C-alpha positions in Angstrom: 30.4 -11.9 -8.9 31.3 -13.9 -6.0 27.6 -14.8 -5.3 27.0 -15.7 -9.1 30.5 -17.8 -8.8 28.9 -20.1 -6.1 25.8 -20.7 -7.1 26.9 -21.8 -10.7 29.6 -24.0 -9.2 26.7 -25.8 -7.2 24.1 -26.3 -9.9 27.6 -27.7 -12.1 27.9 -30.3 -9.1 24.1 -30.8 -9.0 23.6 -32.0 -12.9 26.8 -33.9 -13.1 25.3 -36.3 -9.9 21.7 -36.1 -11.9 23.2 -36.8 -15.0 26.8 -38.7 -15.4 25.3 -42.2 -16.1 24.0 -40.7 -19.1 27.2 -39.9 -20.5 28.1 -41.7 -23.8 31.9 -42.7 -25.6 31.8 -43.1 -29.1 32.4 -46.7 -30.2 31.3 -47.0 -33.9 32.9 -47.0 -37.3 30.2 -44.3 -38.5 31.8 -41.1 -39.6 31.0 -38.0 -36.7 31.1 -34.4 -37.0 33.7 -33.9 -34.8 34.3 -30.8 -32.5 37.9 -29.7 -31.1 37.2 -26.8 -29.5 39.0 -24.4 -26.9 39.1 -25.3 -23.3 37.4 -21.5 -22.5 34.5 -22.7 -25.1 31.1 -21.9 -23.0 28.4 -24.0 -23.1 26.0 -22.5 -25.0 28.4 -21.7 -27.5 28.7 -25.8 -27.8 24.5 -25.8 -27.6 24.4 -23.2 -30.7 27.0 -25.2 -32.7 25.2 -28.9 -31.7 21.8 -27.8 -32.6 22.7 -26.1 -36.0 24.9 -29.1 -36.8 21.9 -31.5 -36.1 19.2 -29.3 -38.0 21.3 -30.1 -41.3 23.4 -33.4 -40.8 22.1 -37.1 -40.0 25.8 -37.8 -38.7 26.5 -38.8 -34.9 28.4 -35.1 -33.3 31.5 -36.5 -31.1 33.0 -33.8 -28.8 36.9 -34.0 -27.9 36.9 -35.8 -24.5 38.4 -33.8 -21.4 37.5 -34.2 -17.7 36.4 -30.6 -18.0 34.0 -31.0 -21.1 33.1 -33.8 -19.2 31.8 -31.9 -16.2 30.0 -29.0 -17.6 27.9 -30.7 -20.5 27.3 -33.7 -18.8 23.3 -32.5 -18.3 22.7 -32.6 -22.1 23.8 -36.2 -22.5 20.5 -36.8 -21.0 18.4 -34.6 -23.2 20.5 -35.0 -27.0 20.8 -38.6 -27.5 22.8 -37.9 -30.8 25.9 -36.3 -29.1 29.0 -38.5 -27.6 32.2 -37.6 -26.4 35.7 -39.4 -27.8 36.9 -41.9 -26.3 40.3 -40.6 -24.4 42.9 -40.6 -26.8 41.6 -41.7 -29.6 40.0 -40.2 -32.4 36.7 -41.2 -34.5 36.3 -41.4 -38.3 35.6 -37.7 -39.1 33.1 -36.9 -41.8 33.7 -33.1 -41.0 36.1 -31.3 -38.5 35.1 -28.5 -36.4 38.3 -26.9 -34.7 40.3 -23.7 -34.8 43.1 -25.6 -36.8 44.0 -24.3 -40.3 43.4 -28.1 -41.7 39.4 -28.0 -40.8 36.7 -28.3 -42.4 35.3 -25.4 -40.6 38.2 -23.5 -38.7 36.7 -21.6 -35.8 37.0 -18.6 -34.3 35.0 -16.7 -31.7 35.3 -13.2 -33.7 31.8 -12.3 -33.0 33.2 -8.6 -32.6 33.0 -8.5 -36.5 28.9 -9.3 -36.7 28.4 -6.1 -34.3 30.7 -3.9 -35.8 29.1 -4.0 -39.3 25.2 -3.6 -40.2 25.8 -6.1 -43.2 25.3 -10.0 -42.9 28.5 -11.5 -42.3 27.7 -15.1 -43.9 30.9 -17.1 -41.8 28.6 -16.6 -38.4 26.5 -19.1 -37.1 23.3 -17.9 -36.2 22.5 -17.7 -32.4 19.6 -20.2 -31.1 16.3 -19.9 -29.2 17.0 -21.5 -25.5 17.6 -24.8 -26.3 14.5 -26.2 -25.0 12.3 -24.8 -27.5 14.6 -27.4 -30.2 13.8 -30.3 -28.2 9.7 -29.8 -28.1 7.0 -29.7 -31.0 6.4 -26.3 -32.6 4.3 -24.2 -30.6 0.5 -23.2 -31.6 0.0 -19.3 -31.8 -2.2 -17.1 -30.0 -4.4 -14.1 -31.3 -3.2 -10.9 -30.0 -4.2 -9.7 -26.8 -1.1 -8.2 -25.3 0.5 -4.6 -26.2 4.0 -5.5 -25.1 5.9 -8.1 -22.8 9.1 -8.3 -21.3 10.2 -11.3 -18.7 13.3 -12.1 -17.2 15.3 -11.9 -13.6 16.2 -8.1 -13.2 17.3 -8.4 -10.1 20.2 -5.6 -9.8 22.6 -7.5 -7.6 23.1 -9.4 -11.2 22.0 -7.1 -13.8 23.5 -3.7 -11.5 27.0 -3.8 -13.3 29.1 -1.9 -15.6 30.1 -4.9 -17.8 27.1 -3.8 -20.5 27.8 0.0 -20.2 31.4 -0.2 -20.5 31.9 -3.0 -23.0 29.6 -2.1 -25.0 28.2 1.3 -24.4 24.6 0.2 -24.3 22.1 0.9 -21.2 22.4 -2.5 -18.7 19.0 -4.3 -18.0 18.9 -3.1 -14.6 18.9 0.7 -15.9 16.1 -0.1 -18.8 13.8 -2.0 -16.1 14.2 0.9 -13.4 13.0 3.0 -16.5 10.7 0.9 -17.7 8.3 0.7 -14.4 7.8 4.2 -14.8 5.9 4.4 -17.6 2.4 4.4 -16.9 0.9 1.5 -19.4 3.1 -0.9 -17.5 1.3 -3.7 -15.4 3.5 -5.9 -13.4 2.5 -9.7 -12.7 3.4 -13.2 -12.4 3.9 -15.8 -15.3 0.5 -17.7 -13.5 -1.8 -14.4 -13.4 -0.6 -14.0 -17.2 -1.7 -17.3 -18.3 -5.1 -16.9 -16.3 -6.0 -13.4 -17.4 -5.2 -13.5 -20.7 -8.9 -14.5 -22.3 -10.1 -11.7 -20.6 -8.3 -9.4 -23.4 -7.4 -7.2 -20.3 -3.5 -6.1 -21.6 -4.1 -4.7 -25.4 -2.7 -1.6 -24.5 -0.8 -2.6 -21.9 3.2 -3.1 -21.2 2.8 -6.6 -19.1 6.1 -7.2 -16.8 6.7 -10.4 -15.5 9.6 -10.8 -12.8 11.3 -14.6 -13.1 11.8 -14.2 -9.3 7.9 -14.0 -8.9 6.7 -16.9 -11.1 7.9 -17.7 -15.0 6.4 -18.9 -17.3 7.7 -22.6 -18.0 10.2 -22.6 -20.9 8.2 -25.4 -22.6 5.0 -22.7 -22.5 6.7 -19.7 -23.3 6.7 -19.2 -27.4 2.8 -19.9 -26.8 2.3 -17.3 -24.3 4.4 -14.7 -26.0 2.7 -15.0 -29.3 -0.5 -13.6 -27.9 2.0 -9.8 -27.8 2.5 -7.7 -30.4 6.0 -6.6 -28.9 8.7 -8.2 -27.0 10.9 -5.9 -25.1 14.5 -7.2 -25.4 17.5 -5.9 -22.6 21.1 -7.0 -22.6 22.6 -10.1 -20.7 24.8 -9.9 -17.8 27.9 -10.6 -19.8 26.7 -9.7 -23.4 23.8 -8.0 -24.7 22.5 -11.1 -27.1 19.9 -13.3 -25.3 17.7 -16.0 -26.7 14.6 -14.2 -26.2 15.2 -12.2 -29.1 15.2 -15.3 -31.6 12.4 -16.7 -29.8 10.1 -14.1 -30.9 10.9 -13.2 -34.5 10.3 -17.1 -34.6 7.0 -16.4 -33.7 6.1 -13.2 -34.9 6.7 -11.2 -32.2 8.2 -7.7 -32.8 11.4 -7.4 -30.9 12.0 -3.6 -29.2 15.8 -3.7 -28.7 18.8 -2.0 -28.2 21.5 -4.0 -29.4 20.3 -4.2 -32.9 24.0 -4.5 -34.3 24.3 -8.1 -32.1 22.1 -9.7 -34.8 23.0 -10.6 -38.0 22.1 -8.7 -40.0 21.3 -5.9 -38.1 18.1 -5.0 -37.4 16.3 -1.9 -38.9 13.8 0.1 -37.0 10.6 0.7 -38.3 11.4 -2.6 -40.4 11.5 -5.6 -38.5 12.0 -3.9 -35.5 11.8 -1.1 -32.8 15.0 0.5 -31.8 16.1 2.7 -28.1 19.0 3.9 -27.2 18.9 6.2 -23.9 16.6 6.0 -21.4 14.5 8.9 -22.8 14.3 6.8 -26.1 12.5 3.7 -23.6 9.4 6.0 -23.3 9.4 7.3 -26.8 9.4 3.2 -27.9 6.8 2.4 -25.3 4.2 4.6 -26.4 5.4 4.3 -30.3 4.5 0.6 -29.9 1.3 1.0 -28.1 0.2 3.7 -30.4 1.1 1.6 -33.7 -1.7 1.0 -35.9 -2.5 -2.5 -37.1 -1.4 -1.9 -41.1 1.6 -0.5 -39.6 2.1 -3.5 -37.3 0.9 -6.2 -40.0 4.1 -4.6 -41.9 6.5 -4.8 -39.4 5.5 -8.5 -38.7 5.5 -9.4 -41.8 8.9 -7.9 -42.3 10.2 -10.0 -39.0 9.3 -13.4 -40.1 10.9 -12.6 -43.3 13.9 -11.9 -41.6 13.8 -15.1 -39.4 13.2 -17.5 -41.9 15.9 -15.6 -43.9 18.8 -15.7 -40.9 17.7 -17.6 -37.9 15.6 -20.6 -38.9 18.6 -22.7 -40.4 22.5 -22.1 -41.4 24.0 -23.6 -44.5 27.3 -25.2 -43.0 27.8 -26.9 -47.0 28.1 -23.7 -48.3 31.0 -22.4 -46.2 33.0 -25.2 -45.8 37.0 -24.7 -45.4 36.1 -21.1 -44.3 36.1 -19.8 -41.1 33.4 -20.3 -38.7 32.3 -17.4 -36.3 30.6 -18.6 -33.3 29.3 -16.5 -29.9 31.1 -17.6 -27.1 29.9 -15.5 -24.2 33.7 -14.8 -22.8 34.6 -11.6 -22.1 37.9 -12.0 -24.0 36.3 -13.1 -27.3 33.5 -10.3 -27.2 34.9 -7.4 -26.3 
């Protein structure tokens, strides 16, 4: 964990040096969407809320200033020209207030356990987003299905072979899943570059393609375009929480998720309807065989349901329909997750 902390601090220092000149303080008279959130609010949580707000509202988004927020969010001021900090000790005119206080338009809490503890739809939970880069580029062109299953990511044991996921959420962790997957006869391990170069040859139709980021990842700007060539995406939990961006990315382009944390989606994904599920090392091999052997008509029905699910629950979120109600955000802090 010390290795990861040092790596994170060095990355943040680099981001600060490269981007501090892009930070803006709000100095206009227009009413704004004002975000006043707790100090332990993670960058991903801010981005989740910011991108969802930007889908619905035209008002500037102003974040309450603090030195800590300045440091951790600095990178995104270069990318997002519609966000600002408030001037220190000043508040702008507020159109909608997002905070933890009772008098807010939207009273924010981090009780995501309410979502993963039920199969039902929790209307006050803001849907998780794809990787932020996907909201800054045009929609990808989709490819013909030429790959059975894809799995792509970081699978380093020193990061993912821990008891955080197994202990807190009673799920197999990413390293356990990866270690079992690579035993399957259908698995082909290649780089992102090799995947792109060999895709047109249609050599992976009955294969499970595993791409390790350490060996060369497909750039995030191209990821969904190339992912769309797969029928299935094999999803594994993150480091501190199960939810990852890639399950949302997959569903957005009609790729069916194979997943073991279905309850973290809102509402829960259903086996054989809008996902394929696994829950043990033994079931990993069974679900791989099931996916590869699935006939076209069964797959097309599954894919249709996945697209419908994404359109209904993850494409947008109607904040105004939930005004003056609690608003749940997924915050990747252990004390907010368990």
